C-alpha positions as CSV (number, residue, x, y, z in Angstrom):
1,M,-13.9,75.7,45.8
2,K,-11.3,73.3,46.9
3,H,-11.4,69.8,45.2
4,S,-14.2,71.0,43.0
5,G,-14.7,68.7,39.9
6,K,-12.7,65.8,41.3
7,A,-15.8,63.6,41.6
8,A,-16.8,64.3,38.1
9,A,-13.2,63.5,37.0
10,A,-13.4,60.2,38.9
11,A,-16.7,59.5,37.2
12,L,-15.3,60.3,33.8
13,K,-12.3,58.1,34.5
14,L,-14.6,55.2,35.5
15,I,-16.8,55.8,32.5
16,A,-13.7,55.8,30.2
17,L,-12.3,52.6,31.7
18,S,-15.6,50.8,31.5
19,G,-16.1,52.0,27.9
20,A,-12.6,50.7,27.0
21,A,-13.5,47.4,28.6
22,V,-16.7,47.2,26.6
23,L,-14.9,48.1,23.3
24,L,-12.3,45.4,24.1
25,L,-15.0,42.8,24.7
26,L,-16.7,43.8,21.5
27,L,-13.4,43.5,19.6
28,V,-12.7,40.1,21.1
29,A,-16.2,39.0,20.2
30,W,-15.8,40.2,16.6
31,L,-12.4,38.4,16.3
32,A,-13.8,35.3,17.9
33,A,-16.8,35.3,15.5
34,H,-14.6,35.7,12.4
35,I,-11.7,33.5,13.5
36,G,-14.2,30.9,14.8
37,N,-15.9,30.8,11.4
38,F,-12.5,30.4,9.8
39,I,-11.5,27.6,12.2
40,M,-14.9,25.9,11.8
41,T,-14.6,26.1,8.0
42,Q,-11.1,24.6,8.1
43,A,-12.2,21.9,10.6
44,V,-15.1,20.9,8.3
45,A,-12.7,20.7,5.3
46,L,-10.2,18.7,7.3
47,G,-13.0,16.4,8.5
48,I,-14.1,15.8,4.9
49,V,-10.5,15.1,3.8
50,W,-10.1,12.7,6.8
51,A,-13.3,10.9,5.9
52,L,-12.2,10.4,2.3
53,F,-8.8,9.1,3.6
54,V,-10.6,6.6,5.9
55,A,-12.8,5.5,3.0
56,F,-9.8,5.1,0.7
57,T,-7.8,3.3,3.4
58,F,-10.6,0.7,3.9
59,Y,-10.8,0.4,0.1
60,F,-7.1,0.0,-0.3
61,F,-6.7,-2.6,2.5
62,R,-9.6,-4.7,1.3
63,D,-8.9,-8.4,1.5
64,P,-11.2,-10.6,-0.6
65,D,-11.2,-14.3,0.1
66,P,-9.1,-16.1,-2.6
67,L,-10.8,-18.7,-4.8
68,P,-8.0,-20.9,-6.0
69,P,-8.9,-23.2,-8.9
70,T,-8.5,-26.9,-8.6
71,G,-6.3,-28.8,-11.0
72,A,-2.8,-30.4,-11.0
73,G,0.3,-28.4,-11.7
74,L,-1.3,-25.0,-11.8
75,V,0.5,-21.8,-10.8
76,I,-1.9,-19.0,-9.9
77,A,-1.3,-15.3,-9.7
78,P,0.2,-14.1,-6.4
79,G,-1.0,-10.5,-7.0
80,H,-3.9,-8.5,-8.3
81,G,-3.0,-6.2,-11.3
82,K,-1.8,-6.0,-14.9
83,V,0.6,-8.4,-16.6
84,D,3.1,-6.0,-18.3
85,T,6.1,-8.3,-18.7
86,I,6.5,-11.9,-19.9
87,D,10.1,-12.8,-20.7
88,T,13.1,-14.9,-20.0
89,T,15.6,-13.6,-17.3
90,T,18.2,-14.9,-14.9
91,E,17.5,-15.3,-11.2
92,A,20.5,-16.9,-9.6
93,E,19.7,-16.7,-5.9
94,F,16.8,-19.2,-5.8
95,M,16.0,-20.3,-9.3
96,G,19.7,-20.9,-10.0
97,G,19.9,-19.4,-13.5
98,E,17.7,-18.8,-16.5
99,C,14.0,-18.9,-15.9
100,R,10.7,-17.5,-17.1
101,R,9.4,-14.2,-15.6
102,I,5.9,-12.9,-15.4
103,S,5.7,-9.4,-13.9
104,I,2.5,-7.9,-12.4
105,F,2.1,-4.2,-11.8
106,L,-0.2,-3.2,-8.9
107,S,-1.7,0.3,-9.0
108,V,-2.9,2.1,-5.9
109,F,-6.4,0.9,-6.9
110,D,-5.6,-2.8,-6.9
111,V,-5.8,-5.3,-4.0
112,H,-2.4,-5.4,-2.3
113,V,-2.6,-8.7,-0.4
114,Q,-0.6,-11.4,-2.1
115,N,-1.4,-15.1,-2.3
116,A,0.8,-18.2,-2.6
117,P,1.0,-19.3,-6.3
118,V,1.5,-23.0,-5.4
119,T,1.2,-25.4,-2.5
120,G,4.6,-26.1,-1.0
121,R,7.2,-24.8,1.4
122,V,9.1,-21.5,1.8
123,A,12.6,-22.7,1.0
124,F,14.1,-19.3,0.5
125,F,13.4,-15.9,2.1
126,K,15.5,-12.8,1.5
127,H,14.8,-9.1,2.2
128,T,16.9,-6.6,0.2
129,P,16.8,-2.9,1.2
130,G,17.0,-0.4,-1.6
131,Q,15.4,2.6,-3.3
132,Y,11.8,3.4,-4.0
133,L,11.7,4.0,-7.7
134,N,8.4,4.1,-9.6
135,A,7.1,0.5,-9.7
136,M,5.9,1.1,-13.3
137,R,9.5,0.5,-14.3
138,V,10.0,-3.1,-15.1
139,D,13.6,-3.0,-14.0
140,C,12.8,-1.5,-10.5
141,A,13.5,-4.9,-8.9
142,K,17.2,-4.3,-9.5
143,Y,17.1,-1.1,-7.3
144,N,14.1,-1.1,-5.1
145,E,13.5,-2.6,-1.7
146,N,12.2,-6.1,-2.2
147,V,11.6,-9.5,-0.6
148,L,12.3,-12.7,-2.6
149,L,10.3,-15.8,-1.6
150,G,11.4,-19.1,-3.0
151,L,8.7,-21.8,-2.9
152,E,9.4,-25.5,-3.4
153,S,6.2,-26.9,-4.9
154,M,4.4,-30.0,-3.8
155,D,2.5,-30.2,-7.1
156,P,4.5,-31.3,-8.9
157,R,7.0,-32.1,-6.1
158,G,10.3,-30.3,-6.1
159,E,9.5,-27.7,-8.7
160,K,10.7,-24.1,-7.9
161,V,8.6,-21.0,-8.1
162,G,10.0,-17.6,-7.0
163,V,7.9,-14.6,-6.0
164,R,9.6,-11.2,-5.6
165,L,7.6,-8.6,-3.7
166,I,8.8,-5.1,-4.8
167,A,8.2,-1.8,-3.2
168,G,7.5,1.3,-5.3
169,L,7.5,5.1,-5.3
170,I,4.5,5.1,-2.9
171,A,4.8,1.7,-1.4
172,R,7.3,1.9,1.4
173,R,6.5,-1.2,3.3
174,I,6.5,-4.9,2.5
175,V,4.8,-7.0,5.2
176,P,5.4,-10.8,4.8
177,F,3.0,-13.1,6.6
178,I,5.2,-16.1,6.2
179,A,8.8,-17.0,7.1
180,Q,11.4,-19.5,5.8
181,N,10.4,-23.2,6.1
182,D,6.7,-22.3,6.5
183,P,4.3,-24.6,4.6
184,V,1.9,-22.7,2.3
185,L,-1.3,-23.7,0.4
186,R,-2.1,-22.5,-3.1
187,G,-4.1,-19.2,-2.7
188,E,-3.1,-18.7,1.0
189,R,-2.4,-15.1,1.9
190,I,1.4,-14.6,2.1
191,S,2.1,-10.8,2.3
192,L,0.9,-7.2,2.0
193,I,2.6,-4.5,0.0
194,Q,1.3,-1.0,1.0
195,F,0.3,1.1,-2.0
196,G,1.3,0.8,-5.7
197,S,4.0,-1.8,-6.3
198,R,5.0,-4.9,-8.3
199,V,5.2,-8.6,-8.0
200,D,7.6,-10.7,-10.2
201,V,7.0,-14.5,-10.6
202,Y,9.9,-16.7,-11.6
203,L,9.1,-20.1,-13.2
204,P,11.1,-22.9,-14.7
205,L,11.5,-22.7,-18.5
206,H,9.4,-25.7,-19.1
207,T,6.2,-24.2,-17.7
208,Q,3.4,-23.2,-20.0
209,V,2.4,-19.6,-19.6
210,K,-1.4,-19.1,-19.7
211,V,-1.6,-15.3,-19.7
212,R,-0.7,-12.6,-22.2
213,L,0.6,-9.1,-21.9
214,G,-2.0,-6.7,-20.8
215,D,-4.1,-9.3,-19.0
216,R,-5.6,-8.3,-15.7
217,V,-5.1,-11.0,-13.1
218,V,-6.7,-11.7,-9.8
219,G,-4.5,-12.9,-7.0
220,G,-5.4,-16.4,-5.7
221,L,-7.6,-17.1,-8.8
222,T,-6.1,-16.4,-12.2
223,V,-4.0,-19.2,-13.6
224,L,-0.6,-17.8,-14.7
225,A,1.0,-21.0,-15.9
226,A,1.0,-24.8,-15.7
227,F,3.8,-27.3,-15.3
228,A,4.2,-29.3,-18.5
């Protein structure tokens, strides 16, 4: 009979199309379930990493209130860290020649806010661009980006104290809080170096050093030296 079976063929076609649609939906659901689980797992891992980063960032940028000691002619540590160099060097730009140097290494676990070692005035301020060698190298000040602050002391009046803020391999930014001619008080916050770095302190030869190699010092608290 004419056109016999066409209805059945149409039905089979519709069944085939609907079956393909169902299979496609099942495939999408299967992929979504597995990919979704993968994405969720990665999102949870990323969230944990971010939470650890937030905690470390808050820890790294901690800023304890300085507790500067009282007493005449004291020079306190400008940075938190380990004294790994005490020597005689030449600093011509501010100190004008031979002077005593105390160098403090700041690891990534140390406080990175710096404090004024003496009360006085910022008489010299110089930023020098440079490399980012490992701050564990004592000679990195010759090559790395750094900021040299020259302070004219008020106690005793007219004495010079230099502070060199040195960037390191990880520390890529020095953030001074003060500018040339600003007055500063002993223990006052003067700068921030982000991540591991170094701070050099330059003193007149007649100062009496009060720390030893290997000592850990606290910025704004530990007495580095005293004017004779």
